[in-house]
C-alpha positions as CSV (number, residue, x, y, z in Angstrom):
1,M,15.1,-0.9,34.2
2,N,12.4,-2.4,36.3
3,L,13.2,-6.1,36.8
4,D,10.9,-8.6,38.4
5,R,13.6,-10.0,40.6
6,T,14.9,-9.8,44.1
7,L,18.6,-10.1,44.8
8,W,19.5,-11.6,48.2
9,F,23.2,-10.8,48.9
10,V,24.5,-12.8,51.9
11,R,27.8,-12.2,53.5
12,H,29.3,-15.6,54.6
13,A,29.1,-16.6,58.2
14,Q,32.1,-16.3,60.6
15,S,35.4,-17.8,59.3
16,E,38.5,-18.7,61.2
17,Y,40.2,-15.5,60.0
18,N,37.1,-13.4,61.1
19,E,37.4,-14.9,64.6
20,K,41.1,-14.1,64.7
21,K,40.7,-10.5,63.3
22,L,42.9,-11.3,60.3
23,F,42.6,-9.9,56.8
24,T,41.3,-12.7,54.7
25,G,41.1,-11.6,51.1
26,W,41.7,-14.6,48.8
27,H,42.9,-16.8,51.5
28,D,40.5,-19.7,52.1
29,P,39.8,-20.5,55.7
30,P,36.6,-22.5,56.6
31,L,33.8,-21.5,58.8
32,T,34.2,-21.7,62.6
33,N,31.7,-23.8,64.6
34,H,30.0,-20.5,65.4
35,G,30.0,-19.7,61.7
36,V,28.1,-22.9,61.0
37,A,25.6,-22.0,63.7
38,M,25.2,-18.5,62.1
39,A,24.6,-20.0,58.7
40,E,21.9,-22.4,60.2
41,E,20.2,-19.3,61.7
42,L,20.3,-17.6,58.2
43,K,18.7,-20.7,56.7
44,K,15.8,-20.4,59.2
45,E,15.5,-16.7,58.4
46,I,15.1,-17.2,54.6
47,D,13.8,-20.8,54.6
48,T,10.5,-19.8,53.1
49,V,12.0,-18.1,50.1
50,N,12.1,-20.1,46.9
51,F,15.3,-19.2,45.1
52,S,15.3,-19.5,41.4
53,H,19.1,-19.2,41.2
54,V,21.9,-19.5,43.7
55,F,25.4,-18.2,43.3
56,S,28.4,-18.4,45.5
57,S,32.0,-17.2,45.7
58,P,34.4,-20.1,45.2
59,L,36.0,-19.4,48.6
60,K,35.2,-22.0,51.3
61,R,33.5,-19.7,53.8
62,A,31.0,-18.5,51.2
63,F,30.4,-21.9,49.7
64,Q,29.9,-23.6,53.1
65,T,27.4,-20.8,54.0
66,A,25.5,-21.4,50.8
67,K,25.4,-25.2,51.2
68,I,23.9,-24.7,54.7
69,I,21.3,-22.2,53.6
70,V,20.2,-24.1,50.5
71,P,21.5,-27.7,50.9
72,N,19.4,-29.1,48.1
73,D,19.8,-26.4,45.5
74,A,22.3,-26.3,42.7
75,I,24.9,-23.6,43.5
76,T,26.7,-21.9,40.7
77,I,30.3,-20.9,41.6
78,D,31.4,-17.5,40.2
79,D,34.9,-16.2,40.7
80,R,33.8,-12.6,40.0
81,I,32.0,-12.4,43.4
82,K,34.9,-13.6,45.6
83,E,36.4,-11.2,48.2
84,R,38.7,-8.4,47.3
85,S,42.3,-9.3,47.3
86,Y,44.0,-7.8,50.4
87,G,47.4,-8.4,48.7
88,D,50.3,-8.1,51.2
89,W,47.8,-7.6,54.1
90,S,46.3,-11.1,53.7
91,A,46.5,-13.2,56.8
92,K,47.9,-10.3,58.8
93,N,46.3,-9.0,62.1
94,K,44.2,-5.9,61.4
95,D,45.4,-4.0,64.5
96,Q,49.1,-4.7,63.6
97,V,48.6,-3.5,60.0
98,K,46.9,-0.4,61.3
99,D,49.9,0.3,63.6
100,I,52.3,-0.1,60.7
101,E,50.3,1.8,58.1
102,G,49.0,4.6,60.4
103,E,45.4,5.5,60.8
104,E,44.9,7.5,57.6
105,G,46.6,5.0,55.2
106,Y,44.9,2.1,56.9
107,I,41.4,3.5,56.6
108,A,42.0,4.7,53.0
109,A,43.1,1.2,51.9
110,R,40.7,-0.8,54.0
111,R,37.5,1.2,53.4
112,G,38.3,3.8,50.7
113,W,37.1,3.4,47.1
114,H,40.2,4.2,45.2
115,T,43.1,3.0,47.4
116,S,44.2,-0.6,47.7
117,P,46.4,-2.5,50.1
118,P,49.9,-3.1,48.7
119,N,49.5,-5.6,45.8
120,G,45.7,-5.9,46.5
121,E,42.5,-4.6,45.0
122,S,40.6,-1.4,45.8
123,L,36.8,-1.4,46.1
124,K,36.7,0.3,42.7
125,D,38.6,-2.7,41.3
126,V,36.1,-5.1,43.0
127,S,33.2,-3.1,41.5
128,E,34.7,-3.5,38.0
129,R,35.1,-7.2,38.5
130,V,31.6,-7.7,39.8
131,Q,29.7,-5.5,37.3
132,P,29.8,-8.1,34.5
133,F,28.4,-10.7,37.0
134,L,25.5,-8.4,37.8
135,D,24.9,-7.7,34.1
136,A,24.6,-11.4,33.4
137,L,22.2,-12.2,36.2
138,P,18.7,-13.5,35.3
139,K,16.1,-10.7,35.0
140,T,13.5,-12.5,37.1
141,G,13.2,-14.5,40.3
142,N,14.6,-14.6,43.8
143,I,18.4,-14.8,43.4
144,L,20.6,-15.8,46.3
145,I,24.3,-14.6,46.1
146,V,26.6,-15.7,48.9
147,S,29.7,-13.6,48.9
148,H,31.9,-11.3,51.0
149,G,31.8,-8.0,52.9
150,N,33.9,-6.0,50.5
151,T,32.2,-7.5,47.4
152,I,28.8,-6.4,48.9
153,R,30.3,-3.0,49.9
154,A,31.3,-2.4,46.3
155,L,27.9,-3.6,45.1
156,S,26.3,-1.1,47.5
157,V,27.9,1.7,45.4
158,I,26.8,0.1,42.1
159,F,23.2,0.0,43.4
160,G,23.3,3.5,44.7
161,I,22.9,2.6,48.4
162,N,26.3,4.2,49.1
163,T,28.5,6.7,47.2
164,T,32.2,6.3,46.7
165,D,32.6,8.6,49.6
166,S,30.1,7.1,52.0
167,V,31.0,3.5,51.4
168,S,33.9,3.8,53.9
169,S,31.5,3.8,56.8
170,Y,29.2,1.0,55.4
171,E,29.4,-2.3,57.2
172,I,27.7,-5.6,56.5
173,K,28.3,-8.1,59.3
174,V,29.2,-11.7,58.8
175,G,26.0,-13.7,58.3
176,A,24.0,-10.7,57.3
177,I,21.7,-10.2,54.3
178,L,21.3,-7.2,51.9
179,K,18.1,-7.5,49.9
180,I,17.8,-5.5,46.7
């Protein structure tokens, strides 16, 4: 289907957990001062774009980023685009989890399509949560969606940018944009 729209997926700017190298998931830390500065730079980068719709994850780091990028626009909060649940890994140090789980298990659950952290979501689970959101998006306009790294990683498979095999090596940095 050829739609007359552009989707601007933005990964939130640096949060306190990003700075400390902790798994965040559904935990809700705010942006760091550096994160606020990153979001202000993002605003400058896309300031000339007129967004017809703006969506954000309900988590602080995404919503704060959205409010900085488009301070005067109405922002629709949508739970379906929040970060994946890291379950038992949430708020834990990434290196320590890797030491406990071993390299193979860690990579499979952190970046693999089908494997989830204990009591958490896989990327496949995230894709199934986010697909109805995509289906409901307006068919025209510039649409800003401020979300999270793993949500965007799952979306990259839905849009054919990655496959379920190649997604494990796909990275979108904090404060970065994926335009589709």
